[in-house]
C-alpha positions as CSV (number, residue, x, y, z in Angstrom):
1,X,-7.4,20.4,-49.2
2,X,-5.6,17.0,-50.6
3,X,-3.9,17.2,-54.2
4,X,-4.4,14.3,-56.7
5,X,-2.9,14.6,-60.0
6,X,-6.1,15.3,-61.8
7,X,-6.3,18.6,-59.7
8,X,-4.0,20.3,-62.3
9,X,-5.0,23.9,-61.5
10,X,-4.7,23.5,-57.1
11,X,-1.2,21.9,-57.9
12,X,0.1,24.6,-60.1
13,X,-1.3,27.3,-57.4
14,X,0.4,24.5,-54.8
15,X,3.8,24.8,-56.4
16,X,3.8,28.7,-56.8
17,X,3.6,29.5,-53.5
18,X,6.1,26.4,-52.5
19,X,8.6,27.7,-55.3
20,X,8.3,31.5,-55.9
21,X,11.3,32.2,-57.5
22,X,11.2,29.0,-59.4
23,X,10.7,29.4,-63.7
24,X,8.5,26.4,-64.5
25,X,9.9,26.6,-68.1
26,X,13.6,25.2,-66.4
27,X,11.9,22.5,-64.7
28,X,12.3,18.6,-66.2
29,X,9.5,16.8,-65.9
30,X,11.1,14.4,-63.4
31,X,11.8,17.0,-61.5
32,X,8.5,18.3,-61.5
33,X,6.8,15.1,-60.7
34,X,9.4,15.2,-57.4
35,X,8.6,19.0,-56.3
36,X,4.5,17.9,-56.9
37,X,4.6,14.3,-54.6
38,X,6.7,16.2,-52.0
39,X,4.1,19.0,-51.7
40,X,2.7,18.3,-48.0
41,X,-1.1,18.4,-49.4
42,X,-0.3,16.1,-51.8
43,X,-2.3,12.6,-51.5
44,X,-2.0,10.6,-54.7
45,X,-0.1,7.7,-55.8
46,X,3.2,8.7,-57.3
47,X,2.9,5.7,-59.5
48,X,-0.4,7.2,-61.5
49,X,1.4,10.1,-63.3
50,X,2.2,10.7,-66.6
51,X,4.2,12.7,-68.9
52,X,0.6,14.3,-69.9
53,X,-0.3,15.4,-66.6
54,X,2.9,16.7,-65.9
55,X,2.9,18.8,-68.9
56,X,-0.4,20.3,-68.1
57,X,0.8,21.2,-64.5
58,X,3.8,22.6,-66.3
59,X,1.9,24.9,-68.7
60,X,-0.8,25.5,-66.2
61,X,1.7,26.6,-63.6
62,X,3.7,29.0,-66.8
63,X,-0.3,30.5,-67.7
64,X,-0.6,31.2,-64.3
65,X,2.6,32.9,-63.3
66,X,2.7,34.8,-66.6
67,X,-0.8,36.5,-65.7
68,X,-0.4,39.8,-63.5
């Protein structure tokens, strides 16, 4: 399944799988953008990302990681 910037939840899950030891709180938005863009299933235009999209991904990742 191809990932696009608007697939916040799917991206967060893919990041959890690709980077299981990383804490999303400790990742800057620039690094987060790079991490998303290098996911094998990412298929969107990197120029379309906004700070808000990255924050939404980071929050979702944090919330999913914190859920037992």
